[in-house]
Structures are given as C-alpha cells and as structure tokens.
Backbone bond lengths (Angstrom), bond angles and torsions (degrees), N, CA, C in turn:
res aa  C-N    CA-C-N  psi(-1)  N-CA   C-N-CA  omega(-1)  CA-C   N-CA-C  phi
1 X - - - 1.443 - - 1.522 109.03 -
2 X 1.340 117.03 133.61 1.450 122.05 178.77 1.522 109.33 -75.20
3 X 1.317 115.61 126.30 1.461 121.31 178.39 1.518 108.73 -108.86
4 X 1.338 117.86 48.36 1.456 121.42 -176.83 1.517 110.50 -61.59
5 X 1.338 116.61 135.84 1.453 119.41 179.26 1.524 111.32 -72.26
6 X 1.324 116.54 154.19 1.451 121.62 -179.72 1.527 111.26 -70.14
7 X 1.325 117.67 -34.03 1.453 122.58 178.44 1.524 108.52 -125.34
8 X 1.352 117.01 157.54 1.466 119.43 -173.41 1.525 115.72 -54.46
9 X 1.315 119.85 -39.26 1.453 121.12 -175.68 1.510 114.71 -89.64
10 X 1.317 117.12 -1.77 1.458 120.75 -173.72 1.528 111.93 -75.42
11 X 1.287 115.13 133.89 1.465 123.62 171.76 1.515 105.82 -163.83
12 X 1.291 116.21 146.37 1.461 120.00 179.64 1.524 110.42 -65.41
13 X 1.321 116.30 145.66 1.458 121.14 174.65 1.523 107.63 -86.57
14 X 1.300 115.98 130.37 1.453 122.42 -176.02 1.528 111.73 -62.89
15 X 1.319 116.78 137.35 1.468 122.84 172.82 1.526 106.56 -87.26
16 X 1.329 116.27 99.48 1.463 121.07 -175.75 1.522 112.75 -62.29
17 X 1.325 117.94 -25.07 1.465 119.89 -178.70 1.529 112.01 -66.14
18 X 1.330 117.20 -19.16 1.467 120.86 179.35 1.524 113.33 -86.58
19 X 1.338 115.71 -13.92 1.465 120.23 -174.50 1.531 110.02 -134.30
20 X 1.323 118.25 92.84 1.472 120.53 -179.28 1.525 112.98 -55.44
21 X 1.323 118.14 -36.82 1.471 120.18 -179.69 1.520 110.52 -67.18
22 X 1.321 117.69 -34.70 1.466 120.84 178.56 1.519 110.62 -66.11
23 X 1.323 116.96 -39.08 1.463 119.97 178.24 1.531 110.50 -65.78
24 X 1.326 117.46 -39.29 1.467 121.01 176.23 1.535 110.35 -65.24
25 X 1.326 116.01 -37.93 1.460 121.30 177.41 1.532 110.40 -61.35
26 X 1.330 117.59 -45.60 1.461 120.90 178.80 1.528 110.05 -61.90
27 X 1.310 117.41 -40.79 1.468 120.34 177.75 1.535 110.39 -60.35
28 X 1.325 117.03 -41.12 1.471 120.58 178.61 1.526 110.41 -66.15
29 X 1.345 117.22 -39.85 1.466 120.70 175.94 1.522 110.50 -60.14
30 X 1.324 116.82 -40.87 1.466 120.92 -179.22 1.527 111.31 -62.57
31 X 1.322 117.94 -35.57 1.461 120.57 175.14 1.528 110.12 -62.62
32 X 1.334 116.45 -42.10 1.463 121.49 177.71 1.532 110.49 -63.36
33 X 1.335 116.69 -41.80 1.468 120.29 -179.51 1.531 111.62 -60.70
34 X 1.324 117.25 -32.59 1.467 120.09 177.05 1.523 110.77 -58.39
35 X 1.335 116.75 -31.33 1.461 120.91 -177.66 1.525 113.27 -86.40
36 X 1.337 118.14 -26.34 1.466 120.11 -173.13 1.524 114.27 -116.15
37 X 1.328 118.22 0.32 1.466 119.92 -171.53 1.524 114.24 -59.11
38 X 1.307 119.64 -28.21 1.459 121.59 -177.77 1.525 113.43 -99.68
39 X 1.317 117.54 9.32 1.463 121.67 179.64 1.526 109.72 -96.38
40 X 1.320 116.98 145.69 1.458 122.10 -177.03 1.523 110.35 -96.37
41 X 1.346 116.90 126.12 1.461 119.04 176.71 1.527 111.10 -57.28
42 X 1.329 114.60 147.82 1.454 121.40 179.34 1.517 110.29 152.75
43 X 1.312 115.42 -173.89 1.461 122.23 -175.56 1.532 112.78 -57.47
44 X 1.345 117.39 -43.32 1.467 120.43 -179.14 1.523 111.17 -65.19
45 X 1.333 116.76 -41.73 1.467 119.29 178.53 1.522 110.34 -66.72
46 X 1.333 117.53 -39.17 1.465 120.19 177.83 1.528 110.71 -57.91
47 X 1.323 116.62 -45.77 1.460 120.67 178.35 1.526 110.65 -61.17
48 X 1.325 116.48 -44.65 1.470 120.97 -179.75 1.528 111.85 -63.87
49 X 1.328 116.52 -43.57 1.466 119.58 179.94 1.519 111.24 -62.51
50 X 1.334 117.38 -43.03 1.469 119.73 179.59 1.526 111.83 -67.23
51 X 1.333 117.06 -32.03 1.465 120.86 178.81 1.534 111.61 -76.43
52 X 1.339 116.11 -48.79 1.462 120.62 -171.00 1.528 115.19 -96.76
53 X 1.334 117.77 -21.17 1.467 121.28 -174.82 1.525 112.74 -128.74
54 X 1.309 117.85 16.23 1.458 121.38 -177.85 1.525 113.19 -77.25
55 X 1.332 116.60 -168.45 1.460 120.58 179.80 1.527 111.35 -49.12
56 X 1.329 114.50 133.45 1.452 121.42 -176.34 1.521 112.29 101.74
57 X 1.339 118.14 -25.86 1.462 121.36 176.37 1.523 109.06 -72.24
58 X 1.333 118.96 139.82 1.474 120.85 -178.08 1.530 114.30 -56.72
59 X 1.346 118.23 -38.76 1.464 118.74 177.75 1.518 110.59 -62.94
60 X 1.330 116.02 -49.30 1.467 119.86 -178.00 1.532 110.46 -59.36
61 X 1.310 116.84 -47.14 1.466 120.04 -177.80 1.529 111.08 -65.29
62 X 1.340 117.76 -38.88 1.471 120.11 176.65 1.523 110.97 -65.74
63 X 1.345 117.60 -42.43 1.456 119.77 178.52 1.526 110.32 -58.82
64 X 1.330 116.95 -44.77 1.474 120.51 179.34 1.527 110.90 -61.39
65 X 1.317 116.88 -44.67 1.469 120.91 -179.20 1.528 110.93 -62.04
66 X 1.333 116.87 -47.19 1.465 120.13 -179.87 1.532 111.80 -64.74
67 X 1.330 117.25 -41.28 1.466 120.00 -179.37 1.528 110.49 -62.99
68 X 1.318 117.24 -43.62 1.475 119.68 178.90 1.521 110.71 -65.47
69 X 1.326 117.51 -38.62 1.462 120.90 175.78 1.530 109.84 -64.02
70 X 1.333 116.89 -42.15 1.456 121.29 179.45 1.513 113.28 -64.26
71 X 1.326 117.19 -34.76 1.469 119.64 174.45 1.524 109.91 -63.53
72 X 1.328 116.56 -43.90 1.469 120.92 179.28 1.525 111.71 -64.50
73 X 1.333 116.85 -38.77 1.464 121.46 -176.57 1.528 113.53 -87.60
74 X 1.337 117.16 -10.32 1.455 120.38 176.07 1.515 116.52 89.45
75 X 1.326 119.41 13.86 1.472 120.22 179.87 1.527 113.72 -105.87
76 X 1.302 118.35 4.52 1.461 122.34 175.71 1.524 109.06 -109.34
77 X 1.335 116.50 128.58 1.470 122.88 173.52 1.523 112.18 49.16
78 X 1.320 116.52 58.14 1.467 120.39 -174.58 1.527 114.12 -89.40
79 X 1.337 119.58 -14.04 1.463 121.98 -178.84 1.527 109.90 -92.37
80 X 1.315 117.19 118.12 1.462 121.19 -177.87 1.526 110.87 -75.77
81 X 1.332 115.36 130.92 1.459 121.93 174.97 1.518 110.47 -103.65
82 X 1.328 115.89 -36.33 1.465 122.39 175.77 1.527 106.33 -147.71
83 X 1.313 115.46 74.29 1.452 120.19 -177.47 1.515 111.25 63.86
84 X 1.330 115.91 -159.56 1.469 120.85 -177.21 1.528 112.84 -75.44
85 X 1.338 117.97 -14.56 1.469 120.84 -176.82 1.527 113.55 -78.49
86 X 1.336 118.02 -17.83 1.467 121.62 -177.05 1.521 107.98 -144.49
87 X 1.360 115.21 106.81 1.467 121.41 -174.01 1.524 110.07 -137.04
88 X 1.333 115.10 157.06 1.466 120.78 178.84 1.518 109.28 -135.65
89 X 1.323 115.68 151.88 1.458 121.11 173.69 1.513 110.91 -149.72
90 X 1.323 115.92 137.77 1.467 121.17 176.32 1.517 108.16 -96.48
91 X 1.308 116.30 112.91 1.459 122.07 -179.78 1.526 110.28 -80.02
92 X 1.337 116.72 -43.38 1.470 120.67 -179.56 1.520 109.64 -153.32
93 X 1.321 114.79 142.15 1.458 121.64 173.82 1.527 108.93 -87.17
94 X 1.339 117.59 163.55 1.465 119.69 177.16 1.526 110.52 -59.00
95 X 1.317 115.61 137.59 1.461 121.17 179.98 1.526 107.80 -159.86
96 X 1.333 117.18 168.19 1.471 117.58 175.00 1.532 111.83 -56.64
97 X 1.339 116.52 -36.79 1.470 119.68 -179.70 1.526 111.37 -58.57
98 X 1.344 117.12 -41.92 1.464 121.81 -176.57 1.529 112.69 -92.82
99 X 1.329 115.85 13.78 1.467 121.11 -177.55 1.531 110.29 54.50
100 X 1.326 114.05 33.46 1.459 124.54 175.84 1.527 114.10 64.42
101 X 1.335 116.47 28.71 1.457 122.26 165.62 1.524 107.09 -96.92
102 X 1.317 116.70 146.90 1.461 119.73 166.73 1.523 107.46 -94.08
103 X 1.330 116.09 157.93 1.463 122.23 178.24 1.524 107.25 -123.44
104 X 1.324 116.31 116.62 1.462 122.47 -176.18 1.522 109.08 -130.65
105 X 1.323 116.22 147.94 1.460 121.06 175.51 1.526 109.28 -122.98
106 X 1.321 115.53 139.74 1.461 121.99 174.28 1.519 107.78 -128.72
107 X 1.326 115.66 122.77 1.464 122.09 175.32 1.517 107.57 -97.29
108 X 1.329 116.54 130.14 1.466 122.23 176.09 1.522 107.47 -134.43
109 X 1.332 115.97 138.10 1.458 120.74 -177.34 1.515 109.80 -142.79
110 X 1.335 116.29 109.09 1.457 120.76 177.31 1.522 109.08 -160.97
111 X 1.324 115.81 133.64 1.459 119.43 173.41 1.530 109.86 -72.72
112 X 1.327 116.69 -42.91 1.460 122.01 176.68 1.520 108.16 -81.47
113 X 1.313 117.25 160.21 1.452 120.43 178.05 1.533 109.89 -60.97
114 X 1.316 116.31 126.65 1.467 123.06 -179.47 1.521 108.70 -127.80
115 X 1.328 116.75 133.38 1.461 121.70 -179.79 1.518 110.62 -106.61
116 X 1.317 115.84 133.27 1.456 122.25 175.61 1.522 110.93 -87.44
117 X 1.328 116.91 -155.71 1.454 123.10 -176.30 1.527 111.68 -76.95
118 X 1.323 115.16 130.44 1.460 120.13 176.93 1.521 108.51 -64.20
119 X 1.337 116.08 135.88 1.459 119.70 -178.73 1.523 111.13 -155.65
120 X 1.333 113.92 166.00 1.461 121.78 179.49 1.519 109.49 -121.46
121 X 1.324 115.71 149.84 1.462 122.94 179.06 1.535 107.97 -109.33
122 X 1.348 119.38 88.21 1.469 119.97 -176.66 1.526 113.31 -54.39
123 X 1.332 117.99 -39.02 1.462 121.36 -179.87 1.530 111.98 -112.50
124 X 1.318 117.35 12.05 1.450 121.54 -177.47 1.521 111.53 88.65
125 X 1.334 115.20 -177.20 1.463 121.12 -175.17 1.522 109.20 -153.86
126 X 1.310 116.15 146.22 1.463 122.69 170.64 1.517 105.75 -116.09
127 X 1.326 116.74 120.97 1.453 121.33 -169.71 1.529 110.90 -127.86
128 X 1.319 116.37 116.42 1.460 122.82 177.16 1.531 108.31 -92.83
129 X 1.325 116.52 120.36 1.467 121.45 -179.71 1.528 108.09 -89.68
130 X 1.333 115.65 115.38 1.463 122.43 179.64 1.523 107.65 -108.52
131 X 1.308 116.13 107.59 1.473 120.01 -179.86 1.525 110.61 -75.89
132 X 1.314 115.93 129.05 1.453 121.77 169.14 1.524 107.54 -90.54
133 X 1.324 116.19 -41.71 1.462 123.18 171.40 1.527 107.33 -105.73
134 X 1.311 117.80 132.97 1.473 122.73 -175.27 1.525 113.58 -60.77
135 X 1.340 117.41 -16.92 1.459 120.90 -179.07 1.527 112.99 -96.72
136 X 1.323 117.73 -4.11 1.463 121.47 -176.31 1.525 111.18 -72.63
137 X 1.338 115.40 141.18 1.459 121.88 178.18 1.528 109.25 -136.02
138 X 1.339 114.73 148.88 1.454 122.92 175.69 1.521 107.75 -114.72
139 X 1.318 117.05 136.12 1.459 119.92 177.46 1.522 109.40 -89.46
140 X 1.314 115.60 119.55 1.455 121.93 173.81 1.516 109.70 -101.57
141 X 1.315 116.68 -170.64 1.466 120.87 -179.62 1.528 111.50 -66.86
142 X 1.336 117.25 -22.28 1.462 121.47 -177.67 1.521 112.78 -108.73
143 X 1.327 117.18 21.91 1.452 120.57 177.15 1.521 112.51 110.16
144 X 1.321 115.60 -168.68 1.469 122.61 -175.06 1.523 110.61 -80.37
145 X 1.336 115.90 141.49 1.461 122.63 -178.23 1.516 109.33 -135.56
146 X 1.315 116.14 125.74 1.458 120.42 170.09 1.515 107.76 -84.87
147 X 1.320 117.28 -132.93 1.463 120.74 177.98 1.522 109.80 -57.66
148 X 1.323 116.90 130.77 1.459 121.05 179.46 1.514 111.88 139.23
149 X 1.335 116.04 -142.05 1.456 121.60 -169.63 1.522 112.27 -135.20
150 X 1.335 115.57 149.33 1.456 122.92 163.06 1.529 106.02 -124.07
151 X 1.321 116.54 156.99 1.466 119.51 179.29 1.521 110.13 -151.25
152 X 1.344 116.36 79.93 1.464 119.30 177.25 1.534 110.93 -61.02
153 X 1.330 115.97 137.22 1.456 120.92 -178.10 1.524 113.11 -77.48
154 X 1.330 116.86 171.11 1.459 121.90 179.82 1.529 111.78 -56.96
155 X 1.321 114.94 133.43 1.455 121.66 177.34 1.513 115.74 86.27
156 X 1.337 117.76 -10.56 1.461 119.86 -179.44 1.520 110.40 -69.40
157 X 1.328 114.82 157.51 1.468 120.54 -179.60 1.522 108.89 -149.07
158 X 1.348 115.11 148.31 1.462 119.23 -176.57 1.525 111.25 -171.79
159 X 1.336 114.45 169.92 1.459 121.90 165.09 1.528 106.78 -87.93
160 X 1.310 119.83 126.03 1.468 118.53 170.25 1.526 107.31 -71.09
161 X 1.315 116.75 129.55 1.462 120.29 -178.00 1.519 109.72 -123.92
162 X 1.330 115.05 144.06 1.457 121.63 176.66 1.521 107.90 -127.38
163 X 1.320 115.81 154.31 1.464 121.89 172.70 1.516 107.77 -155.89
164 X 1.319 116.06 156.01 1.457 120.75 172.87 1.516 116.01 84.78
165 X 1.340 118.07 9.01 1.459 119.32 177.51 1.510 113.04 131.30
166 X 1.326 115.38 -155.53 1.465 122.16 -173.29 1.521 111.71 -99.38
167 X 1.327 115.39 143.16 1.461 122.57 173.92 1.519 108.77 -153.33
168 X 1.312 114.58 166.96 1.457 121.69 171.28 1.519 107.31 -120.04
169 X 1.325 114.87 127.47 1.455 121.09 170.71 1.522 105.88 -91.82
170 X 1.321 115.62 109.07 1.467 122.41 176.98 1.512 105.39 -95.33
171 X 1.349 116.37 108.72 1.456 115.52 -175.65 1.513 113.48 -122.98
172 X 1.335 111.06 147.02 1.448 122.64 -178.09 1.528 107.63 -115.49
173 X 1.331 116.16 121.25 1.461 121.33 -178.51 1.528 110.30 -109.93
174 X 1.338 118.32 122.82 1.457 119.79 173.62 1.535 109.89 -58.05
175 X 1.316 116.34 127.17 1.470 123.99 -178.41 1.528 112.18 60.52
176 X 1.326 117.57 11.93 1.453 120.78 179.66 1.519 114.12 70.30
177 X 1.327 117.21 14.72 1.463 120.91 -172.63 1.521 112.52 -78.88
178 X 1.327 115.09 125.01 1.458 123.97 172.11 1.518 106.14 -150.01
179 X 1.320 117.22 145.00 1.461 121.32 -179.09 1.522 109.55 -128.92
180 X 1.334 115.11 137.63 1.461 120.89 175.74 1.525 110.55 -107.52
181 X 1.333 117.30 19.47 1.469 122.41 -179.26 1.520 112.58 -92.39
182 X 1.309 117.97 -17.48 1.470 121.35 -178.72 1.521 109.99 -67.25
183 X 1.318 115.47 154.25 1.465 121.31 176.90 1.521 108.87 -126.54
184 X 1.336 116.92 155.45 1.470 120.05 -176.46 1.519 115.43 -57.07
185 X 1.325 119.53 -24.87 1.460 120.99 -177.62 1.524 115.14 -80.05
186 X 1.323 117.75 -10.37 1.468 120.20 -179.09 1.525 110.67 -67.54
187 X 1.340 118.11 142.33 1.468 119.19 176.59 1.523 110.41 -68.32
188 X 1.322 115.82 148.91 1.453 121.10 174.45 1.522 109.24 -77.77
189 X 1.335 118.62 156.50 1.465 119.43 176.56 1.524 110.80 -62.03
190 X 1.320 115.81 158.26 1.475 121.46 -177.05 1.511 112.40 -61.24
191 X 1.328 117.87 -23.38 1.468 121.23 -177.29 1.518 113.89 -72.64
192 X 1.322 118.19 -12.21 1.469 120.51 -177.83 1.507 110.30 -79.26
C-alpha cells in the first residue's frame, strides 16, 4: 500500500522505543554531531568529510551498518513517496540531544537517472551516501558521489538524483530546516 505523504516534507517521526538499534544509531549520530556541530555545510565541508570521515572512518562504517540494518528491520525510509523505489523516514527531529540537527533517511533505487523532490537547504545539509548497490551514486551540488558525503551549502536547492542502483541518503539538517518552495529557475547562492 502506498503511504504517500500529504505534503512534500511529511513523514512520520520514528518511535525509537520500538527499535533498539535505531536508538543506538541516534546515539552514534550524536557523537558525530559533537565533532561537526560548529562547521558550516558547503563545498569545503564536503571535501573535509570525504577526506576525514569517508569510507573506512568508524563513523561512516557504523552509519552504513546501522542504515542497512534499519532497512532490514523497517525503520529506515519507511514512508513511500513514489512506491518502494523512493521513500523517506524521519529518524529524529532537532533536539538538545541531537545538537539541533534532524536525522532523515531517503531510499532511492534506479538504474537510470531518477530525480526526487526539488528542495532547498536554508541552513545547508550534511549528507552521508550509503550505497546499497556498489554502483549507486547520488548527485550533490558538486557532482555525482558514490560512497562518501555531500554537503550542500546554505540556500542551495536541487533535485536529488540517483543512478546506478539503490542507496540511502542519510542527511542531517541544521535546525531541521528544509524547504519545498524553491523552484529550479531560482539562482543559486553566490557561495556555490
């Protein structure tokens, strides 16, 4: 059954008490937030994340392990946006525990290039790309990314695009801010 949300950003917030692994995952995210909370999303942070926190880094590897476990257990990206190929789930809303980041997962699966919902990042975004298929890539503001990170800067807007298979975009939004009011014709901020 399609559980399409009534509005673009709508998705149920996960009840962590039902999923012990999800609660452990949030705790691990909070440790990561302690290290990045004062950094500004954008091209420089994307480069730093891929260098210092990319594949092989304990945070990255733990995030991948938890996300794959969450897909198996049903607590990752459970709200269908376009059938099973495009889903979203809110793991945690901004709170003191999460240093006021939200934690959201988006599952996308397409061999051909597929575009999700156009959106804007008012305060930027930190996005961990978790490949389910080794050939899957996510298009960020700086091009296509397989395993690793993208980090669109404040005010940027785009269609999230996937190609080459299935992946989960695990993204952290400062203050939980995301907007679905932007349109493709709007200019990008000068920082892009």
